C-alpha positions as CSV (number, residue, x, y, z in Angstrom):
1,M,24.6,15.1,54.4
2,A,25.5,11.6,55.7
3,T,22.8,9.3,57.2
4,T,23.1,6.5,59.7
5,R,20.7,3.6,59.8
6,T,20.5,1.3,62.8
7,A,19.6,-2.3,63.5
8,K,19.9,-4.1,66.8
9,T,20.2,-7.7,67.6
10,H,19.5,-9.4,70.9
11,W,20.9,-13.0,71.1
12,E,20.5,-15.6,73.8
13,G,22.4,-18.9,74.1
14,N,25.2,-20.4,72.1
15,L,25.5,-20.4,68.3
16,M,23.9,-23.7,67.4
17,E,21.0,-23.7,69.8
18,G,20.6,-20.0,70.6
19,K,18.2,-17.6,69.0
20,G,17.8,-13.9,68.6
21,Q,15.8,-11.1,67.2
22,V,17.0,-8.3,64.8
23,A,15.1,-5.1,65.0
24,L,15.2,-2.5,62.2
25,D,15.5,0.4,64.5
26,S,15.8,3.3,62.1
27,S,12.6,2.5,60.1
28,K,10.7,0.7,62.9
29,V,9.3,-1.6,60.2
30,G,9.8,-4.8,62.1
31,T,11.6,-7.2,64.4
32,Y,12.6,-10.5,62.9
33,D,13.7,-13.8,64.5
34,V,17.1,-15.1,63.7
35,S,18.9,-18.4,64.4
36,W,21.7,-20.6,63.2
37,P,19.4,-23.2,61.6
38,A,17.8,-20.3,59.6
39,R,21.2,-19.4,58.4
40,A,22.7,-22.9,57.7
41,E,19.6,-25.0,57.1
42,E,16.0,-24.2,56.3
43,P,14.7,-20.7,57.2
44,G,11.7,-22.0,59.2
45,G,10.1,-18.6,59.3
46,K,13.2,-16.9,60.5
47,T,15.7,-14.6,58.7
48,S,19.5,-14.6,58.5
49,P,22.3,-12.1,58.0
50,E,22.6,-13.4,54.4
51,E,18.9,-12.7,53.7
52,L,19.3,-9.2,55.1
53,I,22.4,-8.7,52.9
54,A,20.4,-10.0,49.9
55,A,17.7,-7.4,50.6
56,A,20.2,-4.6,51.0
57,H,22.1,-5.6,47.8
58,S,19.0,-6.0,45.6
59,S,17.5,-2.7,46.7
60,C,20.7,-0.8,46.4
61,Y,21.5,-2.3,43.0
62,S,18.0,-1.3,41.7
63,M,18.5,2.3,42.9
64,A,22.0,2.6,41.5
65,F,20.9,1.1,38.1
66,S,17.9,3.5,37.9
67,H,20.0,6.5,38.9
68,G,22.8,5.8,36.5
69,L,20.4,5.5,33.5
70,A,18.5,8.7,34.6
71,G,21.8,10.5,34.5
72,K,22.1,9.4,30.8
73,G,18.6,10.7,30.0
74,Y,16.7,7.3,30.2
75,T,13.6,6.6,32.2
76,V,13.5,3.2,33.8
77,E,9.9,1.9,33.7
78,S,10.7,-1.0,35.9
79,V,13.6,-2.9,37.4
80,D,13.4,-6.2,39.3
81,T,16.5,-7.3,41.0
82,K,17.0,-10.6,42.9
83,A,20.1,-11.2,45.0
84,D,21.0,-14.8,46.0
85,V,23.6,-14.8,48.8
86,T,25.4,-18.1,49.3
87,F,26.6,-18.9,52.8
88,Q,28.9,-21.8,53.4
89,P,29.4,-22.7,57.1
90,G,33.0,-22.5,57.9
91,E,33.8,-20.3,54.9
92,G,31.3,-17.5,55.1
93,I,29.6,-15.8,52.2
94,T,31.1,-17.4,49.1
95,A,28.9,-15.9,46.3
96,I,26.2,-13.4,45.4
97,A,24.2,-13.8,42.2
98,L,22.4,-10.7,41.0
99,T,19.6,-11.3,38.5
100,V,18.1,-8.2,37.0
101,Q,15.2,-7.7,34.6
102,A,14.5,-4.1,33.5
103,K,12.3,-2.3,31.1
104,V,14.0,0.8,29.7
105,P,12.4,2.3,26.5
106,G,14.9,3.3,23.9
107,L,18.0,1.7,25.5
108,S,20.1,-0.6,23.3
109,E,21.2,-4.0,24.6
110,D,24.9,-3.0,24.7
111,D,24.1,0.2,26.7
112,F,21.8,-1.8,28.9
113,Q,24.6,-4.3,29.7
114,A,27.1,-1.5,30.3
115,A,24.7,0.2,32.7
116,A,24.0,-3.0,34.5
117,E,27.7,-3.7,35.0
118,D,28.2,-0.1,36.1
119,A,25.5,-0.4,38.8
120,K,27.0,-3.7,40.0
121,K,30.4,-2.0,40.3
122,N,29.2,1.3,41.9
123,C,26.3,0.4,44.1
124,P,27.4,1.2,47.6
125,V,26.4,-2.2,48.9
126,S,28.4,-3.9,46.1
127,Q,31.4,-1.8,47.2
128,A,30.8,-2.8,50.9
129,L,30.7,-6.4,49.8
130,A,34.0,-6.2,47.8
131,G,35.4,-9.0,49.9
132,V,33.0,-11.5,48.3
133,K,35.1,-12.9,45.5
134,N,32.2,-14.2,43.4
135,I,29.6,-11.6,42.6
136,T,27.9,-12.4,39.3
137,L,25.3,-10.5,37.3
138,N,22.7,-11.8,34.8
139,A,20.9,-8.8,33.3
140,T,17.9,-9.0,30.9
141,L,16.4,-6.1,29.1
142,I,12.7,-6.6,28.6
């Protein structure tokens, strides 16, 4: 069965001086302030579309990685994924760097790297972000 998740943003003012709030409506876990300076300069306690994309990508990747290995009979003890999303004003999102550390007993380094690449390729958020030309992966088996 398909699911739909919803977030809403209310914005006031122009791009440079305006401000807004994004509400995670489906989960009701919070409403967060957003602004152009939080996106293009220092966050200053506010979030940005790129930070929200980083959250989506890192969590989706971790789930896809764990699921792929479970399908091959492995148990992932832990996986920690960081997504760094680079935003260049005037160009958009120019890069995403995924950094993964995982503990998977009995998994060889070669199989680990193959599973890591497979998760990068097949995670639904990675697929949604296919327009980003530079998505890199640094995966470490611990």
